[in-house]
C-alpha positions in Angstrom: 0.0 0.0 0.0 1.4 3.4 -1.0 2.5 5.8 1.8 0.1 8.5 0.3 -2.8 6.0 0.5 -1.9 5.2 4.1 -1.9 8.9 5.0 -5.2 9.4 3.3 -6.8 6.5 5.1 -5.5 7.4 8.5 -6.7 11.0 8.1 -10.1 9.7 7.2 -10.2 7.5 10.3 -9.2 10.4 12.6 -11.8 12.7 11.0 -14.5 10.2 11.6 -13.9 10.3 15.4 -14.8 12.9 18.0 -11.4 14.6 18.8 -12.9 16.5 21.8 -12.9 13.2 23.7 -9.6 12.1 22.2 -9.1 9.9 19.1 -6.9 6.9 19.0 -6.1 4.8 15.9 -4.2 1.5 16.4 -2.0 0.5 13.5 -1.4 -3.2 13.4 1.7 -4.3 11.4 2.5 -7.9 12.4 5.4 -8.2 9.9 6.9 -4.8 10.8 6.7 -3.9 7.1 6.1 -0.2 7.8 8.3 0.4 10.8 10.8 2.4 8.9 8.1 4.4 7.0 6.4 5.6 10.2 8.4 8.7 10.6 7.8 9.7 7.0 4.1 10.1 7.5 2.7 13.6 7.3 -0.2 13.7 9.7 -0.8 17.2 11.0 -2.0 17.3 14.6 -1.5 13.6 15.2 0.9 12.2 17.8 2.6 9.0 16.7 3.4 6.4 19.5 5.2 3.1 19.0 4.7 0.1 21.2 7.9 -0.8 23.0 8.0 -4.0 25.1 9.7 -2.2 28.0 7.4 0.8 27.9 4.0 -0.9 28.0 3.0 0.2 31.4 3.9 3.8 30.7 2.1 3.6 27.3 -1.0 2.1 29.0 -1.0 4.9 31.6 -0.7 7.6 29.0 -3.5 6.2 26.8 -5.8 5.7 29.8 -5.3 9.3 30.9 -6.9 12.5 29.7 -6.8 12.5 25.9 -9.1 15.5 25.3 -8.4 17.1 22.0 -5.6 14.7 21.3 -5.2 12.6 18.2 -2.9 9.6 18.7 -1.6 7.0 16.2 -0.4 3.9 18.1 1.8 1.6 16.0 1.9 -2.0 17.1 4.1 -4.6 15.3 1.5 -7.4 16.0 -1.8 -8.6 14.9 -5.0 -7.6 16.7 -5.8 -10.2 19.3 -7.5 -9.0 22.5 -7.0 -12.3 24.5 -4.0 -11.9 26.8 -3.2 -8.4 25.4 -1.9 -5.8 28.0 -3.5 -3.1 25.9 -6.8 -4.9 25.3 -8.9 -2.2 26.9 -7.4 0.4 24.6 -7.8 -1.8 21.6 -11.5 -2.3 22.5 -12.3 1.4 22.4 -10.0 2.4 19.5 -10.2 2.2 15.8 -8.0 -0.5 14.2 -6.0 0.0 11.1 -3.7 -2.2 9.0 -2.0 -1.5 5.7 -1.5 -5.1 4.4 -3.7 -6.4 1.5 -5.8 -8.7 3.7 -6.6 -5.9 6.1 -7.6 -3.7 3.2 -10.0 -6.4 2.1 -11.4 -6.8 5.6 -12.1 -3.1 5.9 -13.7 -3.0 2.5 -16.0 -5.8 3.5 -16.5 -4.4 6.9 -15.5 -7.8 8.2 -14.3 -8.8 11.6 -10.5 -8.9 11.8 -10.0 -12.4 13.2 -7.6 -15.2 12.5 -10.5 -17.3 11.1 -11.6 -14.5 8.8 -8.1 -14.0 7.6 -7.8 -17.7 6.9 -10.9 -17.7 4.8 -9.7 -14.7 2.8 -6.4 -16.4 2.2 -8.3 -19.6 1.0 -10.2 -17.5 -1.5 -7.4 -15.2 -2.4 -7.8 -15.9 -6.2 -11.5 -15.1 -6.2 -11.2 -12.1 -4.0 -8.5 -10.6 -6.1 -11.2 -9.7 -8.6 -12.6 -6.3 -7.7 -16.0 -7.2 -9.1 -16.3 -10.0 -6.5 -15.4 -7.6 -3.7 -18.0 -5.1 -4.9 -20.7 -7.7 -5.1 -19.9 -8.9 -1.6 -20.3 -5.4 -0.2 -23.6 -5.1 -1.9 -24.9 -8.5 -0.6 -24.2 -7.7 3.1 -23.3 -4.6 5.1 -20.8 -6.7 7.2 -19.3 -10.1 7.6 -18.8 -11.3 11.2 -18.1 -15.0 10.5 -16.2 -16.9 7.8 -19.4 -18.8 6.9 -21.1 -15.5 6.1 -18.3 -14.8 3.6 -18.6 -18.2 2.1 -22.4 -17.7 1.7 -21.7 -14.5 -0.1 -19.3 -16.2 -2.5 -21.9 -19.0 -3.1 -24.5 -16.3 -3.9 -22.2 -14.6 -6.4 -21.3 -18.0 -8.0 -25.0 -18.9 -8.4 -26.3 -15.4 -9.1 -28.5 -15.6 -6.0 -30.3 -12.4 -4.9 -29.1 -12.7 -1.3 -26.6 -14.7 0.8 -29.2 -16.7 2.8 -30.1 -20.4 2.7 -33.4 -20.0 0.8 -31.9 -17.9 -2.0 -28.7 -20.0 -2.4 -30.5 -23.4 -2.5 -33.1 -22.0 -4.9 -30.5 -20.5 -7.2 -28.5 -23.7 -7.3 -31.6 -25.8 -8.2 -32.6 -23.3 -10.9 -29.1 -23.4 -12.4 -29.1 -27.2 -12.2 -32.5 -27.4 -14.0 -31.3 -25.1 -16.7 -28.2 -27.2 -17.4 -27.3 -30.1 -15.1 -26.1 -30.6 -11.5 -22.5 -31.0 -12.4 -22.4 -27.7 -14.3 -24.2 -25.8 -11.5 -21.8 -27.3 -8.9 -19.0 -26.3 -11.1 -19.9 -22.6 -10.7 -19.6 -23.1 -6.9 -16.3 -24.9 -7.3 -14.9 -22.1 -9.5 -15.6 -19.8 -6.6 -13.6 -22.1 -4.4 -16.4 -22.9 -1.9 -17.7 -26.3 -3.0 -16.8 -27.9 0.4 -18.6 -25.1 2.2 -21.6 -25.5 -0.1 -21.9 -29.2 0.6 -21.6 -28.6 4.4 -24.2 -25.7 4.1 -26.7 -27.9 2.3 -26.4 -30.6 4.9 -26.8 -28.0 7.7 -29.7 -26.1 6.1 -31.9 -28.8 4.7 -30.5 -32.0 6.1 -29.4 -33.4 2.7 -26.2 -35.4 2.9 -26.2 -37.0 -0.5 -24.4 -36.0 -3.7 -25.4 -32.3 -4.3 -24.7 -32.7 -8.0 -27.7 -35.0 -8.1 -30.1 -32.1 -8.2 -33.2 -34.3 -8.6 -32.3 -36.1 -5.3 -31.7 -32.7 -3.6 -34.9 -31.2 -5.1 -36.9 -34.3 -3.9 -35.5 -33.9 -0.4 -36.4 -30.2 -0.3 -39.9 -30.6 -1.7 -40.7 -33.6 0.5 -39.4 -31.8 3.5 -41.7 -28.8 2.7 -44.6 -31.2 2.2 -43.9 -32.9 5.6 -43.9 -29.6 7.3 -47.2 -28.6 5.7 -49.2 -31.8 6.1 -51.0 -32.6 9.4 -49.1 -35.1 11.4 -49.8 -38.6 10.1 -51.9 -37.5 7.2 -49.8 -39.3 4.6 -46.7 -41.6 4.6 -43.9 -39.3 3.5 -40.9 -41.2 2.2 -37.9 -41.4 4.7 -35.9 -38.2 4.9 -33.0 -36.9 6.8 -34.8 -33.6 7.4 -35.5 -32.6 11.0 -38.2 -30.3 12.2 -35.9 -27.3 11.7 -34.8 -28.5 8.3 -38.4 -29.0 7.2 -39.2 -25.4 8.1 -36.2 -24.3 6.0 -37.4 -26.5 3.1 -40.9 -25.0 3.3 -39.4 -21.5 3.3 -37.4 -22.3 0.2 -40.4 -23.6 -1.7 -42.7 -20.7 -0.7 -40.2 -17.9 -1.5 -39.3 -19.7 -4.8 -42.9 -19.9 -5.8 -43.3 -16.1 -5.1 -40.3 -15.3 -7.2 -40.0 -14.7 -11.0 -38.5 -18.2 -11.3 -41.6 -20.0 -10.2 -41.7 -21.8 -13.6 -38.5 -23.7 -12.7 -40.1 -24.8 -9.4 -43.1 -26.1 -11.3 -40.8 -28.1 -13.6 -38.8 -29.6 -10.6 -42.0 -30.4 -8.8 -43.3 -32.4 -11.8 -40.0 -34.3 -12.0 -40.2 -35.2 -8.3 -43.9 -36.2 -8.7 -42.9 -38.7 -11.3 -40.1 -40.1 -9.1 -42.2 -40.4 -5.9 -45.8 -40.6 -7.3 -47.1 -37.9 -4.9 -50.7 -38.0 -6.2 -50.9 -41.7 -5.3 -49.2 -41.1 -1.9 -51.9 -38.5 -1.0 -54.8 -40.4 -2.5 -56.3 -41.3 0.8 -55.7 -37.9 2.5 -59.0 -36.1 3.3 -59.6 -33.1 1.2 -59.9 -30.8 4.2 -56.3 -31.8 5.2 -55.1 -30.7 1.8 -57.0 -27.3 1.9 -54.1 -24.9 1.8 -51.2 -27.2 1.0 -49.5 -26.3 -2.3 -46.0 -27.7 -2.5 -46.7 -29.9 -5.5 -49.0 -28.9 -8.3 -50.3 -32.4 -8.5 -52.1 -31.6 -5.2 -54.3 -29.1 -7.2 -54.9 -31.8 -9.8 -55.8 -34.3 -7.1 -58.2 -31.8 -5.4 -59.8 -30.8 -8.7 -60.3 -34.4 -9.8 -62.1 -35.3 -6.6 -64.2 -32.1 -6.6 -65.2 -32.6 -10.3 -66.3 -36.1 -9.4 -68.1 -35.0 -6.2 -70.1 -32.3 -7.9 -71.2 -34.7 -10.7 -72.1 -37.6 -8.4 -72.8 -36.1 -5.0 -74.6 -32.7 -5.5 -74.9 -32.3 -1.7 -71.1 -31.6 -1.6 -71.3 -28.5 -3.7 -71.1 -26.0 -0.9 -68.0 -27.6 0.5 -66.4 -27.9 -2.9 -67.0 -24.2 -3.5 -65.5 -23.3 -0.2 -62.4 -25.4 -0.8 -62.0 -24.1 -4.3 -62.0 -20.5 -3.0 -59.3 -21.4 -0.4 -57.2 -22.6 -3.3 -57.2 -19.0 -4.7 -54.4 -18.2 -2.2 -52.2 -21.2 -3.0 -49.1 -21.4 -5.1 -50.3 -23.1 -8.3 -53.8 -21.6 -8.6 -52.7 -19.6 -11.7 -51.7 -22.8 -13.5 -55.1 -24.4 -12.7 -57.3 -21.3 -12.9 -59.4 -22.4 -15.8 -60.3 -25.6 -14.0 -61.0 -23.9 -10.8 -63.2 -21.3 -12.6 -65.2 -24.0 -14.2 -65.4 -26.0 -11.0 -66.7 -23.0 -9.1 -69.3 -22.2 -11.7 -70.5 -25.8 -11.7 -70.5 -25.9 -7.8 -72.6 -22.7 -7.7 -75.2 -24.2 -10.0 -75.4 -27.4 -7.9 -75.5 -25.4 -4.7 -78.4 -23.3 -6.0 -80.3 -26.4 -6.9 -79.6 -27.9 -3.4 -81.0 -24.7 -1.8 -84.1 -25.0 -4.0 -84.8 -28.7 -4.3 -88.5 -28.2 -5.3 -87.6 -25.7 -8.0 -89.5 -22.4 -8.5 -92.8 -21.8 -6.9 -95.8 -21.0 -9.1 -95.9 -17.2 -9.2 -97.5 -14.4 -11.3 -95.6 -13.5 -14.5 -94.3 -10.3 -13.0 -92.9 -12.1 -10.0 -91.2 -14.7 -12.2 -89.7 -11.9 -14.2 -88.4 -10.2 -11.1 -87.0 -13.5 -9.8 -85.1 -14.0 -13.1 -83.7 -10.5 -13.2 -82.9 -10.6 -9.5 -81.2 -13.9 -9.1 -82.1 -16.7 -11.6 -80.1 -15.1 -14.4 -77.0 -16.0 -12.4 -77.4 -19.6 -13.4 -77.2 -18.6 -17.0 -74.0 -16.8 -16.1 -72.5 -19.7 -14.2 -73.4 -22.0 -17.1 -71.7 -19.6 -19.5 -68.6 -19.4 -17.3 -68.4 -23.1 -16.9 -68.4 -23.7 -20.7 -66.0 -20.9 -21.3 -63.5 -22.4 -18.9 -64.2 -25.9 -20.3 -63.6 -24.8 -23.9 -60.2 -23.4 -23.0 -59.3 -26.2 -20.6 -59.8 -28.8 -23.3 -56.7 -27.6 -25.0 -54.6 -26.4 -22.0 -55.7 -28.2 -18.8 -52.6 -29.7 -17.0 -52.6 -33.3 -15.6 -55.3 -34.5 -18.0 -58.0 -32.6 -16.0 -59.9 -31.9 -19.2 -61.5 -35.3 -19.1 -62.5 -34.9 -15.4 -63.9 -31.5 -16.3 -65.8 -32.8 -19.3 -67.4 -35.6 -17.2 -68.5 -33.1 -14.6 -69.9 -30.7 -17.2 -72.0 -33.4 -18.7 -73.8 -33.9 -15.4 -74.2 -30.2 -14.9 -75.6 -29.9 -18.5 -78.4 -32.1 -17.4 -79.0 -29.8 -14.4 -79.1 -26.7 -16.5 -81.4 -28.1 -19.2 -83.7 -30.4 -17.3 -84.0 -28.6 -14.0 -83.3 -25.0 -14.6 -84.4 -24.2 -18.1 -87.3 -26.6 -18.1 -88.4 -25.6 -14.6 -88.1 -21.8 -15.1 -89.7 -22.0 -18.6 -92.6 -24.0 -17.2 -93.3 -21.4 -14.5 -92.9 -18.5 -16.9 -95.1 -20.0 -19.5 -97.8 -21.0 -17.0 -97.8 -17.4 -15.7 -97.4 -15.6 -19.0 -99.5 -17.7 -21.4 -102.7 -15.8 -21.0 -101.1 -12.4 -21.7 -99.0 -13.7 -24.6 -101.8 -15.5 -26.3 -104.3 -12.6 -26.0 -102.0 -9.5 -26.3 -98.6 -10.8 -27.5 -97.0 -9.4 -24.3 -97.3 -9.5 -20.5 -98.9 -6.6 -18.7 -96.9 -4.9 -16.0 -93.5 -5.6 -17.5 -91.9 -2.7 -19.6 -92.1 -3.3 -23.3 -89.5 -2.9 -25.9 -91.9 -0.8 -28.0 -91.9 1.9 -25.4 -88.1 2.1 -25.2 -87.7 5.3 -27.2 -90.4 7.1 -25.3 -89.2 6.0 -21.9 -85.4 6.0 -22.3 -84.5 8.4 -25.1 -87.1 11.2 -25.2 -86.6 12.2 -21.5 -82.9 12.7 -22.2 -83.6 14.9 -25.2 -86.2 16.9 -23.4 -83.6 17.6 -20.7 -81.3 19.2 -23.3 -78.8 16.4 -23.4 -77.7 14.1 -26.2 -79.2 10.6 -26.0 -76.6 8.0 -26.9 -77.8 4.5 -27.4 -75.7 1.3 -27.9 -77.7 -1.6 -29.3 -75.8 -4.8 -29.1 -77.4 -7.6 -31.1 -78.3 -10.6 -28.7 -76.9 -9.0 -25.6 -79.0 -11.0 -23.2 -79.7 -9.8 -19.7 -77.1 -11.9 -17.8 -74.3 -10.6 -20.1 -75.4 -7.1 -19.4 -75.2 -7.7 -15.7 -71.5 -8.6 -16.2 -71.0 -5.6 -18.4 -72.5 -3.3 -15.7 -70.1 -4.8 -13.1 -67.2 -4.2 -15.5 -68.2 -0.6 -16.0 -68.7 0.0 -12.3 -65.4 -1.6 -11.4 -63.3 0.2 -14.0 -64.7 3.6 -14.5 -65.8 6.6 -12.3 -69.3 6.3 -13.5 -72.4 4.4 -12.2 -74.8 2.0 -13.7 -78.5 1.3 -13.4 -79.8 -1.9 -14.9 -83.4 -2.5 -15.8 -85.2 -4.8 -18.2 -87.9 -4.9 -20.8 -89.7 -7.6 -22.7 -88.7 -8.0 -26.3 -91.4 -7.9 -29.1 -92.4 -11.4 -30.2 -90.9 -13.0 -32.2 -87.6 -12.2 -30.5 -85.6 -11.8 -33.6 -83.5 -8.9 -35.0 -86.0 -7.4 -37.3 -88.7 -7.1 -34.6 -86.3 -5.9 -31.9 -84.4 -3.3 -34.0 -87.7 -1.9 -35.2 -89.2 -1.8 -31.7 -86.3 0.3 -30.4 -86.9 3.1 -32.9 -89.5 5.9 -32.5 -92.5 3.9 -33.6 -95.1 5.9 -35.5 -96.9 2.8 -36.9 -95.2 -0.5 -36.5 -96.6 -3.4 -38.6 -95.6 -6.9 -39.5 -96.4 -9.1 -42.4 -95.3 -12.6 -43.3 -95.5 -13.9 -46.8 -93.6 -16.6 -48.5 -90.9 -16.5 -49.7 -90.1 -13.1 -48.2 -90.5 -14.3 -44.6 -91.3 -11.9 -41.7 -91.1 -8.2 -42.5 -91.2 -5.4 -39.9 -92.2 -2.0 -41.1 -92.3 1.4 -39.5 -94.7 3.8 -41.1 -94.8 1.4 -44.1 -91.0 1.1 -44.6 -88.6 -1.6 -43.6 -85.9 -0.7 -41.2 -83.5 -3.6 -41.8 -80.4 -1.4 -42.6 -78.5 1.3 -40.6 -79.4 3.8 -43.3 -83.1 3.0 -43.0 -83.0 3.2 -39.2 -81.3 6.6 -39.3 -84.0 7.8 -41.6 -86.6 6.7 -39.0 -84.7 8.3 -36.2 -84.7 11.6 -38.1 -88.5 11.7 -37.9 -87.9 12.8 -34.3 -84.5 14.5 -34.6 -83.5 15.9 -38.0 -79.8 15.5 -37.2 -80.0 12.0 -35.5 -77.2 9.6 -36.3 -77.4 5.8 -36.7 -74.0 4.2 -37.3 -72.4 0.8 -36.8 -69.7 0.1 -34.2 -67.2 -0.8 -36.8 -67.7 2.4 -38.7 -67.6 4.6 -35.6 -64.6 3.0 -33.9 -62.5 1.4 -36.6 -63.1 3.7 -39.6 -63.4 7.2 -38.1 -60.9 9.6 -36.4 -61.9 11.5 -33.3 -62.4 14.7 -35.4 -64.7 12.8 -37.8 -66.7 11.5 -34.9 -67.0 15.0 -33.4 -68.3 16.4 -36.7 -70.7 13.4 -37.2 -72.6 14.0 -33.9 -72.1 17.8 -33.4 -75.8 18.6 -34.2 -77.4 15.3 -33.2 -79.6 15.0 -30.2 -80.0 11.2 -30.7 -77.2 8.8 -31.6 -77.8 5.1 -32.1 -74.7 2.8 -32.4 -75.3 -0.7 -33.6 -72.9 -3.4 -32.3 -72.9 -7.0 -33.3 -70.5 -9.5 -31.7 -72.8 -12.2 -30.1 -75.4 -12.7 -32.8 -72.8 -12.5 -35.5 -71.1 -15.6 -34.0 -74.1 -17.5 -32.7 -76.3 -17.3 -35.8 -73.9 -19.3 -37.9 -73.8 -23.0 -37.5 -69.9 -23.3 -37.8 -69.4 -20.7 -35.0 -72.4 -21.1 -32.7 -70.3 -23.0 -30.1 -68.2 -19.9 -29.8 -71.1 -17.7 -28.7 -70.0 -17.6 -25.0 -66.5 -16.3 -26.1 -68.4 -13.7 -28.2 -70.2 -12.6 -25.0 -66.8 -11.8 -23.5 -65.8 -10.0 -26.7 -69.0 -8.0 -26.6 -68.4 -6.9 -23.0 -64.9 -5.8 -23.8 -65.9 -3.9 -27.0 -68.8 -2.1 -25.4 -66.8 -1.2 -22.4 -64.2 0.4 -24.7 -66.9 2.1 -26.7 -68.4 3.7 -23.5 -65.0 5.0 -22.5 -64.6 6.5 -26.0 -68.0 8.1 -25.9 -67.3 9.7 -22.5 -63.6 10.6 -23.3 -64.6 12.4 -26.5 -67.6 14.0 -24.8 -70.0 12.5 -27.3 -72.4 12.0 -24.3 -72.1 11.8 -20.5 -74.9 9.2 -20.3 -75.1 6.0 -22.4 -78.0 3.6 -22.7 -77.1 0.0 -23.6 -79.7 -2.4 -24.8 -80.4 -5.2 -27.2 -82.9 -6.3 -29.8 -83.3 -9.8 -28.2 -81.6 -12.3 -26.0 -80.7 -15.9 -26.8 -81.0 -19.5 -25.7 -78.0 -21.7 -25.8 -77.2 -25.2 -24.7 -73.9 -26.8 -25.4 -74.7 -30.5 -25.8 -76.4 -31.8 -29.0 -80.2 -31.9 -28.7 -82.0 -35.2 -28.4 -85.3 -36.1 -30.0 -87.4 -34.9 -27.0 -85.9 -31.4 -27.4 -87.3 -31.0 -31.0 -90.7 -30.5 -32.4 -91.9 -30.0 -36.0 -93.9 -27.3 -37.8 -96.5 -30.0 -38.6 -97.7 -29.6 -35.1 -99.5 -26.5 -36.4 -102.9 -27.1 -37.9 -102.7 -24.7 -40.8 -100.0 -23.4 -43.2 -97.0 -21.9 -41.5 -95.8 -18.8 -43.4 -92.5 -18.3 -41.5 -90.7 -21.0 -39.5 -87.8 -20.3 -37.1 -86.1 -22.6 -34.6 -88.1 -20.9 -31.8 -91.1 -19.4 -33.4 -93.5 -19.8 -36.3 -96.1 -17.5 -37.9 -99.2 -18.8 -39.6 -102.5 -17.6 -40.8 -105.1 -16.4 -38.2 -107.1 -19.6 -38.3 -104.1 -21.9 -37.4 -104.1 -23.9 -34.2 -101.8 -26.2 -32.3 -102.1 -28.5 -29.3 -98.3 -28.5 -28.9 -97.0 -25.0 -29.6 -98.2 -22.0 -27.6 -100.2 -19.5 -29.5 -98.9 -15.9 -29.4 -100.9 -12.9 -30.4 -99.4 -10.6 -33.1 -101.2 -7.3 -32.4 -99.2 -5.5 -35.1 -99.4 -8.1 -37.8 -101.4 -7.4 -40.9 -103.7 -10.0 -42.4 -104.8 -11.7 -39.1 -101.5 -13.6 -38.5 -100.9 -15.7 -35.5 -97.6 -16.6 -33.8 -96.6 -19.9 -32.2 -93.7 -20.7 -29.9 -92.3 -24.0 -28.8 -92.8 -24.7 -25.1 -90.0 -25.1 -22.7 -86.7 -25.0 -24.6 -87.5 -27.2 -27.6 -86.6 -26.2 -31.1 -88.6 -26.5 -34.3 -86.8 -28.9 -36.6 -85.7 -27.2 -39.9 -82.8 -27.2 -42.2 -80.1 -24.5 -42.2 -78.3 -22.8 -39.3 -77.4 -24.5 -36.1 -79.9 -25.3 -33.3 -77.8 -24.9 -30.1 -77.9 -21.1 -30.3 -81.4 -19.9 -30.9 -83.7 -16.9 -30.4 -87.1 -15.8 -31.4 -89.1 -17.6 -28.7 -90.6 -16.7 -25.4 -88.1 -18.0 -22.8 -86.8 -15.5 -20.3 -83.4 -15.8 -21.9 -84.8 -14.6 -25.2 -87.4 -12.1 -24.1 -85.6 -10.4 -21.2 -83.8 -7.5 -22.8 -81.4 -5.3 -20.7 -81.7 -1.5 -20.4 -78.4 -0.5 -18.9 -77.9 3.2 -18.2 -74.3 4.3 -17.6 -73.7 7.8 -16.2 -70.2 9.2 -16.3 -69.3 11.1 -13.1 -66.5 13.4 -12.2 -64.8 13.4 -8.8 -66.8 15.6 -6.4 -70.0 15.5 -8.5 -73.3 14.5 -6.9 -73.5 10.7 -6.5 -69.8 10.2 -7.3 -68.4 7.1 -5.5 -64.7 6.5 -5.5 -63.5 3.0 -6.3 -61.7 1.1 -3.6 -59.9 -2.1 -3.3 -61.2 -4.9 -1.1 -59.4 -4.8 2.3 -58.6 -7.4 4.9 -58.9 -7.5 8.7 -57.8 -10.1 11.3 -60.6 -11.9 13.0 -58.5 -14.4 15.0 -58.3 -13.3 18.6 -54.5 -13.4 19.1 -52.1 -11.1 20.9 -49.2 -13.5 21.3 -47.5 -16.0 19.0 -46.3 -19.0 20.8 -45.6 -21.5 18.0 -43.2 -21.2 15.1 -46.1 -22.3 12.7 -49.4 -20.6 13.3 -52.7 -20.2 11.6 -54.8 -17.0 11.3 -58.2 -16.2 9.9 -58.6 -13.0 7.8 -61.8 -11.4 6.7 -62.3 -9.7 3.4 -64.2 -6.7 4.7 -66.5 -6.1 1.8 -67.6 -8.3 -1.1 -66.1 -7.5 -4.5 -68.7 -5.8 -6.7 -69.7 -2.3 -7.8 -67.0 0.1 -6.7 -65.2 -2.5 -4.5 -62.4 -4.0 -6.6 -60.5 -7.2 -6.1 -57.0 -6.9 -4.7 -54.0 -9.1 -3.9 -52.0 -8.8 -0.6 -48.8 -10.2 0.8 -49.4 -11.0 4.5 -46.6 -11.4 7.0 -45.5 -10.7 10.6 -42.7 -8.2 10.8 -40.9 -5.8 13.0 -41.8 -2.1 13.5 -39.6 -1.3 10.5 -41.7 -3.8 8.3 -38.8 -6.3 8.2 -40.5 -9.8 7.9 -39.8 -12.4 10.6 -42.1 -14.9 9.0 -42.6 -16.2 5.4 -45.1 -14.3 3.3 -48.6 -15.6 2.5 -50.3 -14.4 -0.7 -54.0 -13.6 -0.3 -56.4 -12.9 -3.1 -59.2 -10.6 -1.8 -61.6 -11.4 -4.7 -64.7 -13.0 -3.0 -68.1 -11.7 -4.1 -70.3 -13.3 -1.5 -72.5 -11.1 0.7 -72.2 -13.5 3.6 -69.2 -12.6 5.8 -68.7 -16.2 6.7 -67.9 -17.0 3.1 -65.3 -14.2 3.0 -63.2 -15.7 5.7 -59.7 -16.5 4.4 -57.4 -18.9 6.5 -53.7 -18.5 6.2 -50.6 -20.3 7.7 -47.4 -18.4 8.6 -44.0 -19.8 9.6 -41.3 -18.0 11.6 -38.4 -17.7 9.2 -35.6 -20.1 10.2 -32.5 -18.3 11.5 -34.5 -15.1 12.4 -34.1 -14.1 16.0 -37.3 -12.8 17.6 -37.4 -10.9 20.9 -40.0 -11.3 23.6 -39.5 -7.6 24.5 -40.0 -6.1 21.0 -43.4 -5.5 19.4 -44.2 -7.2 16.1 -47.1 -6.6 13.7 -49.3 -8.5 11.3 -48.9 -6.6 8.1 -50.7 -6.6 4.7 -48.8 -5.3 1.7 -50.9 -4.4 -1.3 -49.3 -6.1 -4.3 -50.3 -3.3 -6.7 -49.7 -0.1 -4.6 -47.1 -1.7 -2.2 -48.9 0.2 0.7 -48.3 -1.6 4.0 -51.0 -1.6 6.8 -50.6 -3.1 10.3 -53.6 -5.2 11.3 -52.6 -6.2 14.8 -49.7 -5.7 17.2 -48.3 -9.1 18.4 -45.8 -10.4 20.9 -43.5 -13.4 20.5 -43.3 -16.1 23.2 -41.8 -19.0 21.2 -40.1 -21.7 23.3 -38.6 -23.4 20.2 -38.0 -21.4 17.0 -36.8 -23.1 13.9 -33.2 -22.1 13.4 -30.0 -23.1 11.7 -26.5 -22.1 12.7 -23.8 -22.5 10.2 -22.6 -25.7 11.7 -19.9 -26.1 9.0 
């Protein structure tokens, strides 16, 4: 070390001390290499003293005297070792300095200057000669007190681990081994000169004493140790392992932190390899489902749970509530993302079964208005769950892991029977019994808003108030899809939604519905072969956008009718502004659902089209508000639809020959014949607007009229609630501070377990999601842990999805398990807190102050 560098370093050490009380720096030079250079130092204001064997007593007395305002450099030709040292008390309160290379490294690493530390530096002299290694070590830890700490730092650098702790090092090694092989990964550690320390560390940390280059054996050991730690005692025969209780806790910590890292894909790969070696699914086959509730070490556990639940829902409907509760617990487990499609389908199927369990006798006989209210209030959710189940199934058939597509399909076949033969048949029967009189005499049901009154009730009031009425008409947007659209708008905008309904004009087809939504001067229908059904307003057909705009301009000379594609995809913002600048009424025609469902080759994609419709309409509403086309948007439809996924059997079909007379127009769900026609099978429906004394007929329940042409799974035109119940969704954009404005908020968590003291290293807590998700309450994700007052975790981190929608608080209880982190020292005197950290905002909240009274905490000393 150059003399100038020595002077600079000594000056820095003196400057960092309080000279008023006296400052002493002890220079250790065991080889006497700088004895002759001592007098050449230029240290203004510093007294230089040399240790002389015969003057130790005098030197000690001087240094223990009054040193106020004195700066003293004590040169000692020996290494620092307090044991047996006459000047140990002076050494203990002074700053130590050495000018040899090893001492420089110790200072740079802020490492303890001990014989053991110097030995480990010497052993890794080649690696530490690289400045990049030293810099990385200083970034990994603020200090190094023991040689094993330094070895851990070198292992971390070799394996590119994010920190020098057991969890990070073992994870980094297994990731590297999976990417190449065990020998290559171990070679990285050997090149850093710490292969022996690595083997010893693995044995001490996780209890593995085998060949560490056999990464499958090591991975098996770690994963089985984590599983043994998570499973209730005696729940399953875990293969023999060298892991102790403390080792198991370390293994579980490795797995949990790994799964929460960006390298979780490699853990999934390793877990699948180990599953094949050990056959974990068979090993856990007899474990009760409730014992597996929150265990997530191996992804095959999810497969096992799903397989059982699919079977139970199909064969034991009474288990639906328990299946749903367990599926929701799995939202917070490690591999839920990989199985999310199966869980989504399972939950939808379980909800349908649970609803049936709660209503074993079906729907009571009620007046038509009450049946309608029951459908718009709650029964439509079964249509939603059915749609969600088949959406998930369609995607799972090509991507479900562990062959779960077959289990899913078998379950869906049973639920299909529930949907068709219990729900559709039962609801249709009650509706038809209640509505038949009104439909057969008037063509509609009294007391329920009618589509023909839409313009008068929903458009004219807006215009009279001096505002622009903007209407989106989405072809076949049935009521239950509009409910999901309303939830999407509420959740993702600053506006609010009001959802109502109206009965579509029979037959519930596009020509009737589109005509009924326009200002109706004189609506008429006629049906002649081969022209089919024609709907006329004031004597003219309105089957094109141009014709509809012409009809709108009878009430507003500047009214605009335009398709979604033209407005969104073909026009710029300026062109849109010019288009509507003088218009009081704007009708936008959207077609995603019917365009897909009305074609036989694509009808099975109709549920996917419902999702597309929601996404497109949501974007369109945002565009309308952003460009100030209107501050209020009404979203409705011409008709709904009926869809069942499985092929129809003979009992679900009827024929036009059931009509006594000559049918003029025949659809899958309706027929129109002359006024004298009759039928003992089909329900007669009055056509008050038809010319020539025409009469309508509709198949009862959910049967279809056999005919050639388009598909028969997706149909409309009939009188089922799914076809007739048309949504009227009013979205009102609001600004912060305006009347009625409600700010969106994320769902929050609170602790409901009564606990003030933690007495076990593994402990369970129950959290409550405070409000159900819906409206302006948004789903959120949280990391939950116990930590110090400075938010430093002392446990592992549990991931919690606050996404439950149930009104019942009991169904929003979320159990979690936390483990004290092995190696972390907790104090009985210090306060700790249960924290939630929002995964999006990173905001941290303390739910409860806790005290630690743990008799046995999992720990690992270096031991090597």
